[in-house]
Every structure is written in C-alpha cells, then in structure tokens.
C-alpha positions in Angstrom: 22.3 49.8 286.3 18.8 49.3 288.0 15.2 49.8 286.2 14.5 52.4 288.3 18.0 54.3 287.3 17.2 53.4 283.8 13.7 55.1 283.5 15.3 58.4 285.2 18.1 58.3 282.6 16.8 57.0 279.3 16.8 59.3 276.2 16.6 56.1 274.1 13.2 53.7 274.0 13.5 51.5 271.4 10.1 50.0 270.9 10.0 46.3 269.6 6.7 45.7 268.0 6.0 41.3 267.3 3.1 39.2 267.0 3.5 35.6 266.4 7.2 35.7 265.4 8.5 32.9 267.9 10.9 31.8 265.7 12.6 35.3 265.0 11.8 37.7 268.0 15.0 36.4 269.8 17.3 37.0 267.5 16.0 40.7 266.9 16.2 41.3 270.7 19.4 39.8 270.9 20.8 42.3 268.4 19.0 45.4 270.1 20.8 44.5 273.1 24.0 44.4 271.9 23.7 47.7 270.5 26.6 50.2 271.8 24.8 53.2 272.9 25.3 53.1 276.9 21.4 53.8 277.7 18.8 53.3 276.1 15.1 50.8 277.3 13.8 48.1 275.1 10.1 48.0 275.2 8.9 44.9 273.3 5.1 44.8 272.5 3.6 41.5 271.9 0.2 41.9 270.1 -1.4 39.1 271.7 0.8 36.5 270.4 -0.4 33.1 270.6 2.7 31.3 269.1 5.2 31.7 272.4 6.6 34.6 270.9 5.4 36.4 274.5 6.8 33.7 276.4 10.7 33.9 274.0 11.1 37.3 275.0 9.5 36.9 278.6 13.3 34.6 278.9 15.4 36.8 277.7 13.8 39.7 279.7 14.4 38.0 282.8 18.3 38.6 282.5 18.1 42.4 281.4 17.0 45.2 283.2 16.5 47.2 279.9 13.8 45.2 278.3 10.3 46.2 279.3 8.3 43.1 278.2 4.3 44.1 278.0 1.2 43.2 276.0 -1.4 44.8 274.2 -4.9 44.5 276.2 -6.3 42.9 272.7 -4.6 42.5 269.1 -4.8 45.8 267.8 -2.8 45.1 264.5 0.4 46.2 263.6 -0.1 50.2 263.5 -2.3 49.5 267.1 0.4 48.0 268.3 2.9 50.7 267.5 1.0 53.3 269.4 0.5 51.5 272.1 4.3 50.8 272.5 5.0 54.3 271.8 2.6 55.6 274.7 4.4 53.7 277.1 7.9 54.8 275.9 10.0 56.9 278.3 12.8 57.8 276.0 12.6 61.6 274.6 13.4 59.7 271.2 11.6 56.6 269.9 13.0 53.8 267.9 10.0 52.4 266.2 11.1 48.4 265.0 10.1 44.8 264.2 10.5 41.7 265.0 11.8 40.0 262.1 14.9 42.7 261.4 18.0 42.2 262.6 19.5 45.8 263.8 23.3 46.6 263.5 25.1 47.4 266.3 25.8 51.1 266.3 22.1 51.8 265.0 20.6 53.2 268.0 23.7 55.4 268.8 24.1 56.6 265.5 20.6 57.7 264.7 20.5 59.6 268.3 23.7 61.7 267.0 21.8 62.4 264.2 18.6 63.8 266.1 21.1 65.4 268.7 22.4 67.1 265.4 19.8 68.2 263.9 17.3 69.5 266.2 14.8 70.6 263.6 14.7 67.4 262.4 11.4 64.9 263.4 12.6 61.4 262.7 15.8 59.4 261.0 15.9 56.6 259.0 18.4 54.4 256.8 19.1 52.4 254.1 17.8 48.7 254.2 20.2 45.4 253.8 18.8 42.0 253.0 19.4 39.2 255.0 18.7 36.4 252.5 20.4 38.2 249.3 22.9 40.9 250.4 21.3 43.7 248.4 21.1 47.1 250.0 18.1 49.0 249.6 19.7 52.8 249.4 18.3 55.5 251.1 17.5 58.5 248.4 18.0 61.4 250.8 20.7 63.4 252.0 21.3 63.8 255.9 18.9 66.4 256.3 15.5 67.0 254.4 12.7 68.9 254.2 9.6 66.7 255.0 7.5 68.5 251.7 10.1 67.7 249.8 10.2 63.8 250.5 6.5 63.9 249.9 6.0 65.4 246.8 9.7 64.0 245.6 9.7 60.8 246.7 6.3 59.6 248.1 3.6 61.2 245.8 4.9 60.4 242.5 4.9 56.6 243.0 2.6 56.2 246.0 5.4 54.8 248.0 7.4 55.3 250.7 11.4 54.8 250.7 11.5 55.2 254.4 10.6 51.7 255.8 8.9 51.0 258.6 11.8 51.5 261.1 12.7 55.1 262.0 14.0 57.1 265.2 11.5 59.5 265.7 11.5 62.5 268.0 8.3 61.3 271.2 7.1 65.1 270.7 6.9 65.0 267.1 4.8 61.6 267.4 2.7 63.1 270.1 2.0 65.8 268.0 0.9 64.4 264.9 -0.9 61.5 267.1 1.0 58.7 266.1 0.3 56.7 262.9 -3.3 56.3 261.3 -4.8 52.9 262.6 -7.4 52.9 259.8 -4.3 52.2 256.8 -3.3 48.8 258.8 0.1 47.7 257.3 0.2 50.6 255.1 0.3 53.1 258.0 4.1 52.9 258.9 
C-alpha cells in the first residue's frame, strides 16, 4: 500500500518514542512491523538521539511505507516526545509505545478491537511479561472499568499506576485532556 493510501485509511497510529536506544530499537520496530493488524502507521519519534538511533530506524523505514520517522526539534524528554508524536499521529486510535519493549504480534489488533467494542472506553492497556525473568505483571482490572475506580482503588492508595506507559488511547480523549503533563517528567505517562 502506498504511503498516501495508508494516510487515507489509517485507524491506528503506533507511536514509538525513542531516545538513545540504538542497541534495542530495531527489535522494537521489527516487533511492531510484524503486527497482524492489516493497516496502521508506525510513527517513530526520535528525541534528538546521539547514538545512531535515528539512523538505525531510518534503515528500517526505507523498506516499509508504514514507518514515519520524525525527529523532535530539540530534546523534549519522554513526556514532550510523546506529546510531539501524538500531535503528528493520523489515526483515531494512538498506541503509545516505548523503544525498549517487544510487542506481541496481535497487540495492536486486540487493543483496537477492544476500543471498537467499547465506544465509551478512553484507553486500553494490558499485563506485561518481563523478557529477562518471564514474570507476568498482571493487570488488576476487568475488561471495562470506570476511570474514577482506577484512580481511587488502584492509584491513590499506593501512589502508583498499575497501567504501564504503553496503552492505546482514543486520540479525541488525548486531545480533550491536552496530552500528558510534561512537568512530571518520567512519571507523566
């Protein structure tokens, strides 16, 4: 599919934010390009890396029209890079992803199916498996949960978030809240 055709049909924008991870970013990109979702864009936003990360992704992007590689105008930090990437995303659904993770081949499709099935849901996320130990960090949620319940039962009592930094978000919801708060740095996501 040509890049201009993809732009007209994209439902999902996978936004992979990266900074100085040349040693692992290619594996993350390859795992996303192996997704079983038929059509999506992979927007890789490099935050002014100095270690060859941009060049590594550029080589992969040259072979796949789904990949849009961009570079931030200056180093914005994780939260700023996420906001930058989502502003450029074309999809109705935005998957916010990190450069040092590997993604199951059905992840984007399953996330999009959940958002399709639950029009009132603002975002979806899932459990994690540690690559090094195999331990699965289970999600404490049912399939659909009120946001207030997540906040009051799972976040405020322990001042932590059981939703890791990767999730698929309705772009209209992201826009409605103004993205993530850059003043919180690494805790923003």
